[in-house]
N, C-alpha and C positions, 0 to 999 in steps of 0.2 A: 608498472609491476615488475616484481623480480621473476627472473626466469626460474622459478621453484616449482612449476607444476610440469610434469612429464606427460608425455602423448597418452600411456595408458596406465591406468590407475586399478588395481583389483583390491576391492573392499571385502575382507573375510572375517568369518568367525561373529558377525553380528547377527541380530534379529532384523529383518527386513521388512518394512511396512510400505507396500506399493502406492497406496491410497488410489485415488481416482475412483470411479463410479462403482468398480468391483475390486475393493481394497482386499489385497492379501496380505497376511502375516507370515512370512515365511522363514523357517528355521534350518540350520545346515545348508543355507544357500550362500552364495558370492555375487558380486555386482562388478562388471567389467566396465570401466570408463575408457572411450577412446575418440580423440578428438573433440571433445567437449561435449559428446553424447552418452547416453548409456549404449554399450553395445550389446552386453548380454547379462541376463540374471538365471542362474542355473544353480543344480545342487553344486556344493563346494568341491566335492570329490572329482568333478568333471574337468575343474580348471588345473591343468598340469603344465601349462607353458611358463614362460619368464616374462615378467611385467617390469616395465621401467620403475614402478612404485607400487609397494603393497602395503595397505594400511590394515592393521589388526583392529578389528571392533569388538574384541571379546567383551562382554558384559554390557554391550551397548545397543542401542537402537537406530538403525539406519532408516531414514525417511526423506521425503522430498523437503528441500528447504522452504520455509515459510513465505508467505506472500503477504504483503500489507496493501491492500486497495485504494487507500485514502489517506494522504499523509501530507504535512505541512514543514518541510524541512527549515524553514524560515523562523519558525516558532522558537527554536533553540535559544536565541538570545533573551528570550523571556524569563529564561529560568533564573529565579532567584530575584528578579526585578520586584521592588517594593514600592516602586514610584506611581503605580496605577491607581487611582480613586476607587474606592469600594463600588462596586456594582449591583444592582438590585435585579436587573433582568438582563436578556442577552443582547439587545441593542447597545444598553449601557457598557457592557462587557466589551463589545466591538469597538465604540467611541473611545473608551477610557483606556484599554489595552492594545488590542489587535491593530485597529486602524492608525493609531500614534506609532507602534512599534514599526509597522511595515514603511511608514513614511521615511524612516531614518535610515533604511537598509541600503548600503552601498553594494556594488557586485563583489568587492571583496568579502564584505558581511556575508554576503549570500552563499559564497563558496564555503567559508568556514562554518556557518550555520549548518550547512549540509554534510560536511566532512564529519561532526561529531556523531550525529545519529546513525549514518551510514557505517562508521567504525563500530558503534554499538549495536548495529543489524548484524553485522557479521559475528559477534559475540553471541547474539541471542539465535543464530541460525536463520534468520530471515534475508532471503537471496534476490526477492523482487519486490520493488516498491513503486507505488504510481503516486506521485507528488504533484502537489497544487501550489503554486509559487506566487508570490505578491510583494512587490518593492516599486511602488508607484514614482519614487521619484530617482529611481535607478532601473528603469525597466529594459531599455536596449542591450542587449548582451547578458541579462541576469541569467536566462536559461542556459546560456554557453557556460556559464561560471559554475552552476549547479551540475551541470552535465560532467564539469572537468571535476568535480569532486566524485561523481558517481565512478568515473572511468578509473579514477585513483584509486578506488576501492575494490574494484573488479566485480560489483554487484550489477544487477540488471534494474533498470528504471523506466518509468514513463513520465514524462515532465509535460508541463503546461504553464502557461502564465494566466493569472486570475484576471480577466478583463472586467471594469467596473466603471460606472458613469460617477462614482461617489467622489473623484477628485477631479471631474470635469471632462468635457469631451475630448480636449487635446492628450490627457492621459489615456483615455478609453482607446483612441486612435493609435497611440504607441502600444498599448497592450495587444491589440488587433494585430498589428505589424509583427510584434515579438511574437506571437504565435505562427504567425504566417510563415516568417523566415526560418523558425525553428523546425518546423512540420517539414519544410523544402529541403533544410539541411540534413535532417535525420532520414528522408526519403532519398536524398543523394548518397548518402553513406552507405545505406541499404544493410547495415549490419542488425544484430540481433541482441544487442545489449542495452542501446537507448532509442526510445520511441517517444512519439509525442502525440499529445490531444489537443484540442483546442479549448483553453480554459475560459470559464466564465465563473463570476462570483455568484450571485444569486439573483432571482428574479427582482427582488425589491431594491437592487441597486444597478438595475440594467433597463434602459429605456429602449423603445421600440426600435429606433434607428441603430443602436448598436447592436441589439439582439439579430435585426435583420443583416445586417453587413457580417457579423460573426456567422449568422447561417450560411450566407452565400459564400464566404471564404472556407468554412469548413465542409461545405457540401462539394465544393470546388476542387478540393484536396484530398476528398474521399475520406477523411478522417472523422472521429467521434469528438464528441464533447464532455468536458468534465466540469460539473456544476453543484453548488449546493441546492437542495431541494426541500423546502418547508422543514429547515432546521428547528425553527422556532415558529409560533403562532405569528410573530410580526411578519414573516414572509407571507403568510396566507392573507393575512388583514389588509397589507399594502397592495396584494394584488387584487383582491377582491373589491376594495375600494377604489383602486384607479383602473383597473381593466375589466370589473364586472364578470371575473372568473377565477378559478382555482390555479395554483402555480402550474400544476402538471398539464392542465388544460392549455395554459398560455405557452409553456415550452413545447408542447406537442404542435400546437398550432405554428409555431414558429420555426419547425423541423429541428429542434434542439435534441430530442429524444430519439432513441434509436438504439439497434443492437452493438453499435460501437460505442455508445455512450455511457457515462457513469453519473448516477443521480446520488449524490452523499447524503445521508441521513434520513430524508423522509420519514421525520417524526410524526408529522402532523399531517398525513394524507387520509383522504377518506377511501371509500370502497370504489367509487368511480375513479379515482385518480389511481388506486392501484391496478384496476382494471387497464387503466391508459398505459402504465408501465409495463404490464404483461403484453399488451397488444403490440408496442412498439419493441418489445425485447430489450428494453433499457435495464441496466445493471444497477441494483440499489445496494450501495456499501454502508453498512450499519457501523457506528461509532459508538459504542455503549458508554465508555469511560469517560470521552468528552461531553455526552449529553447529560450525564449525571453531573459531571462537573459544572457545565452550564445552566443546570437546573431547568434544560429546555422539555425534558419529558423521555419517554422510553419507547423507540420505534417496534411497532408491532411486528416482528419479523416472522412471527409463527402464522399471522393471518396471511403477509406477503407471500411467503413460501408455499402455504397451502392454495394460494390463488394462482401459483405458477409464475411468480416473479423471481428471478435470479437475485438471491441476496447474498452478498459477500461480506468481509469482516475488515474494517480499517481502524486506524488509531487516532487519527486527527491530530497527531503530533504528542499525544499523552504518553507514549512509549513507542518502543519498535520491537518490543517483546510481545509476539502475536499469542503466546500461551496465557499471558497474563490477560490480554484483552479477551480471549475467548471465554475465559472462566468469569469474568465481570460481566460480559453478555450473557451468558446463562443464567447468574444471579438475577439480573434485572428482567429478563423473561419470566422467571418465577414470580418474581415481585409484581409484574404486570398483571400476570395472568393467575398461576398458581403452580405447585412444584411439579404437577404433572404434565406441564407444558412446556415447550422450547428447546429439550435437551439435545435432539438429532438437528433441528433447524438451526441451532447456532454451533454445533459441532461442524455440520456440513458447511456453514458459511465459510469457516476457516481449512477444514480439510478437503473440501471437494470444489465448491463454488468459488472460491477464489482463483484456483486453476483455470476454471472455465472463463471467469473475466480476464485473467492476464492472457491467457490463451488466445483471446480474441485481437491480440496485439502482437504476441511473442511466438505464436503457434503452440507446439506441443513442449508444456513443461507442467510441474505440479503433479507428476505421477511419476514413479521409478517402473520403467517400461522400455524396452529396446526402441532406439530412434529418438527418445526424448531427452530435453536438456538436462545435463549432468549438474543439476542444481541440489545439493544433498546435504543435509544436516544430520551428525551423527551425535547421539545423545546418550549419556549415562543412564542407562535404565535397566535393573534386573526386576523383572516384573514379581509381586508376591504372591500373586495369584494366577490362575490359568489366562492367557492373554491369546485372542486369536480375532479374525476379522468382525466378528459378531459382536465383540465388546471393546473393541479398540479404542472407541471414542470416550468409554469410560476411563479406560486408561490414560488417555490423552489428558482430560479434563482433571483427573483426581491423582494421578502419578507423574505421568512425562511432564506436566506443567511445573512440577517441582524439582526437576532434574536440570542438570547444567549440560550445556552444550560443548561437546568436546572439538568437533571438527566441523569447517564450513566449507563447501565447495560450491563453486558457481561457475556454470560453462566449463567444467573438467578442470578449473584452477583452484588449489588449495589455498585458500585464503587464511585459515586459521587451524591448525593442527595441535593436538594435547593441550588446547586451551591457550596456544601462543600464536599470537597474528603473524601472519607471513606476507604482509604488506609492505610495499616500498615506501612506507611513511612513519614518520617519528612520532607515536601518539602523544607524549608529553609535550613535544614541540607544537603539534596541532592545538593542544589544549592550552597550551600558554598564550599562542597567539590569537586563539579564539577568545579567550579572557581579556586580552589587551584590546580587542576591538569591540567586546560587548561592552567594557567600561567605558569606552569613547561614546558608543551609541546611547547608553543610559545617560551620558552627561547632556546628550543633546534631547533625549526623550521629554 
């Protein structure tokens, strides 16, 4: 990164939305950043000192950087790929596209396929991403390649490798070892920018032996797990026919669920499984655009939220624009139930719960509050109607979501200002090299 981020930054003249459980919308206030953390938020007239950098946020909204709680960077090289056979169901989509694509990835591919969406995340005000990686014929060192891309853009990320038995026992063992070694490396570094989870694909591609070994390794290191759970009915049907139980029951029995774990999707869970998710404290991450695109169904996050499950929002690689995702999530909850349902459950998944999920790994972030991480998005937004804490979610869904991100700050470092990237990267060169590698991968596909 370029040394373009001073120790102290004062953000003034903007409207500040703190988010958190008790969101406050503050007018005529300023925010001071020091040492990568939020130092102070107070009435603007009280700030009279000299600061290394001052950002004028006139006509803008200042809020915490967005968090994407389930992502697949490696999906980037599928963009524009027209060689996959038409697929009529989710298993065919996996076999015809994703499980052909991931087999072709090299570590260089993994690096560049991460760089593109990471740069776009900066442009969209997304400062923390929880990713789930797969490259079964280039496993060793793949997470380090993704980490290099993350650190090159200055964002936060939690990474894992997707262990699966679908490519044989040796590949499963390599995946187990990649997770273990990366978790150990992250623990040794001890910084708060890149963290690790123990990655698993899904129940229907994991045998008992692999699940048991993953559980042993994960619990030994004290980390949680990141796994797809009941994304489609095929996961449940396989589990019921082979293991005589539901997916959440199986994962609970193996010790995979828990407060540090993420269960992505959960489209096809029943009431008993929702109770298991609640009892274990497992975070569920909803991915509405992906679920609609794959025609697997609509997760009932209204019922899950009402039942006490912590439900966050991810994109499953459909986008890094969390405001686009939250709007789609709301429309689909209305479609599943009725227009009176799902508004706050969907809004809170992004604005409140994602911070709670990420906070399990990174500590205090996702809220503008002294002592919390200085991860901030500054957006063009002049509200045409009154805006306060009571109606802020409505402004986000119907107004802020249509506005541009002006400035992105992560850990107190300015990554974009006045819509100009401040990264030590040549965006055009990244795109050129990525295109070159994608073309070669498509030839191998």
